[in-house]
N, C-alpha and C positions, 0 to 999 in steps of 0.2 A: 858618606857618599854611597857606600855599598848598601847601608841600611835603607837609604832612600830608593835606590834602584829596586831592591827586593820588595819593598812596600808597593811600588808602582806595578811590578809584575803580578803580585798577589791580587791587587785591585782589578787588573785586566782579566785575570782568570775568573774572579768571582762574579763580575757584572753579567756575563752571558748566562750563567747559571741562574741568577736572580730573575733575569728577563724571561727565561724559559719557564720558571716556576710561575711567574705572573701570567704568562700566556696560557698556561694550563688551567689556572684558576678562572680566567675570563672565558675560556673555551669550554668550560664544564657544561654538561647537559642541563637544561632548565628543570626545575622541580616539577614533577608530574602534577602536583596539586595546583601549580600555577597554570598548567595547560588546561585543566578542567574548567578554569574560569573563562577560557576563550569561547565566545559565542559561536554557535553553528549557524551560518547564514543559509537559509533555505527560501525557496519560492513557494508561495501558496497557490494551489490550483483548486478551483471549486466547480462543481457542476450540480445543478438542481433540476427538479422535475418540471419546473415551469418552462424549461427550454424545449421540452417535447422531443428531445433527440436522444435521451438516455433511456435504456430499456434493459430488461433481463428476461431470461426464461428459466423455468424449473421443469425438469423432465423426470418422469417416473416410468421406468421400463418394466411393467408388470409382465407376468408370464402369458397372460391372455389379453393384455391391453396396454398401450402406451399413452400416457397422459402428458400433454405439453401445455404448460401454463405461461402466460405472458405477464410480466411485471412492468407496467408502464411508468411507475413512480419510483425513481431512484434519486437519492441525494448523496453527494460525495464531497469529501475534503481531503486534500493531499498536500503535504509539505515535503519538498524534495530538493536536494542539491543537484543542479543540472550537470555539474562537473563530474559527480559520481553519485548516481541516483540511489544506490542501495545504502549509502551512508546516512544514517539517521532519518530514514524515510518514515513518514507518518501517513497512514491511509485509513480513512474511516468511510464506510459505505452503509447506507440504510435503505431498506426495501420496504415499501408500504404493502403489507400483506392483505389489507382490506381492498386493494385495487387489483388483485390477481384476477385474471380472466382466462377462459379457454378460447375466447374470441366468438363464442356462440352463447347468447343470453340463455337460451333454453337449456343448454348443456351446463352452464354455470350453476343453476339451481340444483342439479343432480350431483355435480362434482363437489361443490362446497357445501356439504351437508353432513350431519352426524353419521350418515350411513356410508360416507365415502371419505372425504378429506376435510377435516375441521380443525382449524387452528384455535378454536375456542375463543378466549379473550385476547389472544396475541394479535397485536396490530402492526408490529414492525419487527424486522430482522436486521440486526446490526453486525457488520463485519468490521473488525478492528485489527489491523496488521500488527503483528508482534516482531517479525524479523523478515528480512529479504536477502536473498542470495542472487547476485547478478550472474548472468551467463558470460559469454566471451566478451560482450560489449558492456562496459560499465558507465559510459557517458552518453548523453543525448546528442544526436546530430540531426539537423533539420531534415524532416521527411523520411527519417530512417527509423525502423522498428527495432526494439531491443526486447529480449526475453529475460524473464526472471522467475524464480520460484520463491515461495515464502510460507510462513506459518502465521495463521490469524486466529483470533477468537471470534466465534459466532455466538450471538446471544439472541434467543427467542423465548418468549414467555417466561422471562426471569431465569432461564437456564443458560449456562455458557459451556461451550466445548471448543476444543482446538481443531482446526481443519487445515489441510495442505492446499495451497493455491498456486495456480500458474498464471503469470501475467505476461501480456504483450503490450508494450507502450510505444506509441509513435509521437515524436515531438514535432510540432509545427510552429515555426517562427511566424509571428503575426505580421500581416501585410494589409494592404488596402482591401484585398478581396476577402480575407478571413475576418477582417474587422466588421464587415457587413453582417456577419452571422454571430461572432463572439469576439469580445475585446481581448487584447493582449496576446501573449503566446499561448499555445494550446497543447494539450496532451490528450491523445486518443488512447484510452485505457480499456483493455479487455481482460476480464478476470474469470477463470474457471475453477470451480471447486465442487465438492459434494458433501452431503451430510446425511445422517440417518434420522428419520422422524422419531424413532424410539429414544434417541439420545436426548431429546427435548420433551419427552413425556407424551408424545402423540402416538396413539395406538390405531392400528388399522382394523376397522370393524369387520366382522365376519362377512358382511355383504360385499366388501371390497377385496377380500382375499383373492390372490392370483391376478387381480386387476390393478392393484396399486402396490408398488414396491417400497420397501422401507427406506431405500437409498434414493435421495433426490440429487440429480445432477443440476448444478446452477451455472448459468452463463450470463455475464453482464457485459454491456457495451456502453461506454460513457465517453463524452467529450467534456473536458475540463478546461477552464481558462485561468490565466494567472494575472490577477490585478496588482498584487503588491509583493514586496519583500517582507519577510518576517523573521523574528528572532535574530 
């Protein structure tokens, strides 16, 4: 009888310990390799030059002259998580260099010449975002602007260099009014950065010294729309 009671007590003491051990096993953190297989769901926003609403400027502040160029041909693609836009953001922007203009045809023939500013055979500049750091706001809210900084690769004439960028993005939920201009939800994206002509192999001719600065300030203003979910 005594042996039976002792056996019963021992069983009662061991069962909770076994249950705790089992709970610890099932509550273990998942394998990091398994987490890597979880897809990142992002929304695709695109904007093309056919919309005639996306544009950019290139400015050169020479010592004796300031040159302002208009870039009317921009194409862009952006993949972003609206819940936290800086997480896994993809942004690619292309600028058609052959469509650059001063706004004055007579002046264009002077500015875009071997004696002033010539991009030679380069026809497009491509900006590819590498990383983004969000400011105080990390999520998109309707009609609210958020600021971010980032590092991007700029490629011109087969040469690539990294540039620092500043972004301002305004998210707009699609409605009947916006649908008359662009489908889906919208992103108004403004990007500012600068680059040096010499970093891409472009030399300032002696005729343009003091009139053309090596550093070009770039400002782009784009409206992108979101048609689909991706990845």
